[in-house]
N, C-alpha and C positions, 0 to 999 in steps of 0.2 A: 588565455583567460586565467583563471587562478585557484589554487589549493587553500582549501580551509580546514583548519584543525580546531578540534574542540577538545580542551584539557581539563577533564572534572568539571564540567560545567554545571551549576548548581544554582536554583533560584526558589529563596523561600518567601513566603507570604505571611510573616507571624508565625504562629505554630504549624502552618502546610506546607509541606514541600512539593512544588509545582513540578521542578526539574531536578532530577537526583543522579549527580556525579556522571553526566555524559562525557564519555569520551569517543570522539569521532572523526576521521579523516576523509574529507570529501576532496576525492582525486580531481585535477584540471580536466575539465571538459565533460565531468559525469555530470549525470540525472539522477542526484538523490531525492528520494521521496520519505519525507518524515509521516508516517502512517499510523492512525490511531483513533480509537473513540473520543468523542466530545470529553473535554477535561484531563487529556491524557497528559498536556504541557508541550505539545508539538508546536503550537503558535507561540507559548513562551518563550520555547527554546529558538524559534526563528527570529522574535523580536530582540533576543539578546544578541545573535550573530548580527542583525542590522543595529544594534545599537541604540534600539529604542526603549530598551530596559536593561539597568545594570543587573549583572550576575552578582548573586550572594558569593559565590566561591567559583574558583576556576578560571580559565583563560578561553580568549578568542585569537587564533592567529590566521593572517593572511598572507601568503607567500612567506611564510616563516617569520612575519612581523607582528608582534604583539599590538593588537588592536582593542583590547578588553575596554580601555579607557576612552579610546578615540571618539570623537563626535560622530554622530550617522553621516553627516553632510561631508565629512573628511575620509568615510572608508569607500574605497573604490567598488562599492556594492548598490545595486539596483533594486528597489522593492516595488513587487505587482501585489496590490492589495484587492481583498475580495470585493469592495466595494467601487473598485475603477478608480475613484478621486479625481475625475475630470473637471475642469474648470466651464461651467454650463454656458459662460459668456464668449469664450475663446472656441475659434474655428479647431477643427482636427489639427490643422497645421502649425497652428501656436500651441496646441496641448502636448502635442510631439516635442515640438521644438523649446518647451518650457525650462527644460534643464539648460541648453545652451545658452539662455540668457545670463545666467548666473556667471557662465564662462566667459562672457564678453567676447563671443566668436564673432568675426567679420560676418556681415549679414549673407554674403554671397556663400560662405563655406557653412554658414547653419543651413539655409536654404536647400544646399546641394547633400548634407546629410541627411536631412528631414525627408528629400525626394528618394533618397537611398532605403531609406527605411520603409517608407509607404511603399515603395515598388516591393520589398520583399514580403510585406504583410498584405498585399493587394488592396491598398487604401488610395491608392493616387486618384481616383475618380472621387474621393470622397473629403479631401482636404479642406475645401471651402465651406463645408457643414458645420453645423454646431452639433453637440453631443445629443441633445433632445432630438433630433434628426435621424440617429442611428439606432440600429436594433443592438440587443444585448450583445451580440457577438463582434459586430464592428466597434462597440464601446471597448469590449475586451482588447481586440486588437489594437486601438488606440493606447490603451494604456501599457501594452506590451511595448508599442513603438517608442512611448515616452520614456520605458527603462531602457530600450535598445538603443537609443540615438546617443545615449551616454556613452557608449561601448565601455560598458563596467568588466569588473575583473570576474564578477560574478553575479548572477540573479537568483533574487529572494523572492518566492512567490505563495502568498498567504490564502491558500483556497480560491482561486482566482476565477474557477468556473462554477463555483457553487450556487452562483444567482440566474444561471443559463437553464433553459429547460433540456430535457433528454438529448433532442436531435442535435441541438447546437453544442453541447458539452461534447458529443462525440465528435463533431467536426471540428471543433476548437482543438480539443486532444489531439487530433491528427494534425492540425496546424504547427500547436508547440511543438510537439515532436519532430517534425519535419525541419522546424526552425533551429531546434537544437542540433539535430543531425548536420544543418548546414552552416552553422555556426562553430559547430564543436565547443559549445557554452557551457560553464559552470552552472550548473541550475541546483538549488534546494528548493523544494517543491512541498508544501504543505495540504494535506486533504485528510479526509475521513472516508472518502470513495475508495474502496478497494480495487474497483475497475479501473480508475485512475493510476493507481498506483501499478498494477499488475502490467498495464499498456504502455505506460511512459518511463517507468524507472529502468535505470541500469542497475541499481541498487535499492532496496526497501531499507527503511529503520522503521520496526515496529516498537510502540511505546506505550506502556499502561501504567497509569499511575505516576507519572514522571519518570520511571525507571526503563531503560533499555531492554526489549525482551529479545529482540534478534535482528541482526543485520545480514543480509544477503541478497542475492540476484532474486528477481521474481520467481525463478522456479526454486530456488532453494527454500526460499519461505513458505511455497506452495507445497511442495513436495517432501522436504524434511522440515516441519515446524520444530520450533526448539521448546515448545509449552503448551500446555491446553490452551492457554490464553489464545496464541497464535492459531493452533489449528480451528478455534472455535470462532476467530474473527474473520479468517481467509475463507472464501468458498460462498458461493448461493445455491443450495442451502449449504451450512458450514460443515466439517467434518463429523460424522457420528461420534460420540465418546460416551462411552459405557462401561462401568464397572465389570471387573472380570478376575481371574486367576490364573496364574501359570501353572500349567500341569504335565510334569515330565510324563512320557508316556513312548514306550518302545525307541527309546534312543532320540527321540524328538521333543518337542515342547508344543503343547497346545494351548489356546488361552479358552478359558471356560468360564462361563458365567448362566444367567438365568436363560433358556432356549439359545445359549450360543455355545459354540464347540467348531473352534477352527485351527488348522495347523497353522504354526508360524514358521518363517523362513529360515530356521536356525538347524543346521546340520548336528548340534549336539543337543545333550538336554540340558535347560536352564533350573535354577532351582524355583521350587515353587514359592509363591509370593503373590500380593494382591498388585493388581496394575489398574491403569485407565486404557481401554483399548478403542483405538481410534480407527476409523475408515472413513474415505470421503464417500457420499452418495453415489457419485458417478462409477465408483469400483465396486458396487454391488450389483450383482446379476440375479436374475430368477434362474430358478434351477428346480429339479424334481426334489419330492420329500426325503428320497433315499439318499441325495448329494448334498442335501440343504445344510449348511455349518450355522444357519440362523432361522429361526421360526417365530412367526409372529402373526398378527393381524391388521390389516389395511384401514387405518382411520378416514382418511381423506386422500383425494388425489386433485393435483393441480394441474391444469393443462397451459403449459407455456409456449404454445404454438409447435414447435418442432418437437419439443420434448415434453414429458410429463415428470410431477415430483409425487412420490407416492409416500404420505407419512404412514408410519406403522408403529405399532405398540409391540414391543418385544419385552416381555416380563412385565415391568413396571418401567420401562425405559423407552423413550421415542427415538424411532430411526428413521431416516429419509432414505429413499430410492430414487435416482435420478437417472433417466433413460429416454431413448427415441419414442415419441408417440406412434401408436398406441402402446402402452405398457399392457393393457389387458385386465387392469386391477379395478375393482370397486369398492367402495367402503363396506367393511364386515368382510372381506374375502380372507382366507388364509394365504399367508405369504411365505415362500421358501427361498432362501437367499444363500449365496456363497460369495466367497470373495478371494482371489488369488492371496498368498502369503505375502509376496514382496509389496502387495499393496496395504498391509496393516501396520499399525503404529503402536507403539508403548509408550506410557507415561506413568510417572510416579505419582500414586493418589495424595500425598502428602503435599509435596512441593510443584506438583504440575509440570514439571521438567521432563522433557524427552530422555528415555532412556539409552544409554549409550551404546547397546548391544549393538553391531552390526550385522544384517543379515548376511549369510555365508550360503554361497552356491550349494544347493544339493546335488548331489549326483543322482541322474536318471538312468535306469537301467535301459538296455538297446532293445 
C-alpha cells in the first residue's frame, strides 16, 4: 500500500475557500478518517486527492511522487462513492471485474482475481446477480470489491455507508474494519458520522470551514479536544461548555460560574481569567447538596434504554448528565452534580482553543 502526503492543499470556488492550506501525511496502511459537518470541505479534499478536482494551491504526493496534475485514471488510487455507482445491466462478477477490462488482463487471470475478491467480501454466491437483486449492504460490498480488485495503492471512500440503515451501517463498518486489518490497506475515509470515525479510524482529521481543527487518534480527539468546535462536535450528547472564571484559592485554582464551583487539577494557583469550562455528560455524577460543584434544575429526561440523559438548566446554561438508567430524576427536580478534576477542560473564550496548561498530579495525604 501507499503513503499519501498533502502539502498546503487549497481549493477556492470564487471568493469561497472550501479547503484552506491542509498539510497531512497519511502513513502506509493507515485508516485516516476525514470528519466534520456538511460543508466543512472533507469531500472536496478527497476529490482533490483522487484527481477529480484540481487544487487552487498545494501538492498531492503518492509515495513521494507528485501526482497533483496526474489524471485520475493514472493515479494508483481506488474510489468508493456514496452512490455505489454500479452498472445495473451487469452482473456482480462483471461489476467487480470492470476495472480489469481496461487493463486487458487474460480472462483466466481476471476471473481468478474476481473470485478472490468475492471470497474476501462474502459475495461468491451472488456473482451472477444484478445490482437490483441485492440489498444495500450487498451493493456496497460490490462497490468495495470493484475497488479492491484493482489492488490499488490506497482506497478513497466518500461516505460509503450513508445510504444504509442503522443495522446495515453497523455490520458494514465491521466488515470494512476487518478488511482493512486483513489487507493492511491505506484508506482515506470521509464521513460526518462520529460513530464511524471513532470505531474505524486509526487517526481522525477534524475539519471545520475548510480548516484543519485537530488530527489525532480517536482517543486523543475525544479525551483532549483541541477546541470548543471539536469538544462540541464529538460525543452524544457532546461536551458541556459553559462560561466560567479561574479563581485562585488556597494554593489551588477553582473554576467558578453561575451555580458552578469546581476544583481544577492543578497543584498551583493559576491567574484569574475568563474561560470556557468543558465537561462531558458521562463525567458528571449525582451527589449531595453539600458536595455539589454544580447546582441546577432538570428540564427533561431522555430514556436511551440502558442509559438516561438528563437535560439540566444551570444558571442560564444547559448541561447534560448521562448515566445508567434509572437516574431517578424527573423534570422540575433540583439536581446536584460533581465532576472529578481530571475530567475538566479549559478553553479560551475568544479563540475557542484548548488552554495549554497540563494537569499536575496533586499529592494526597495518607
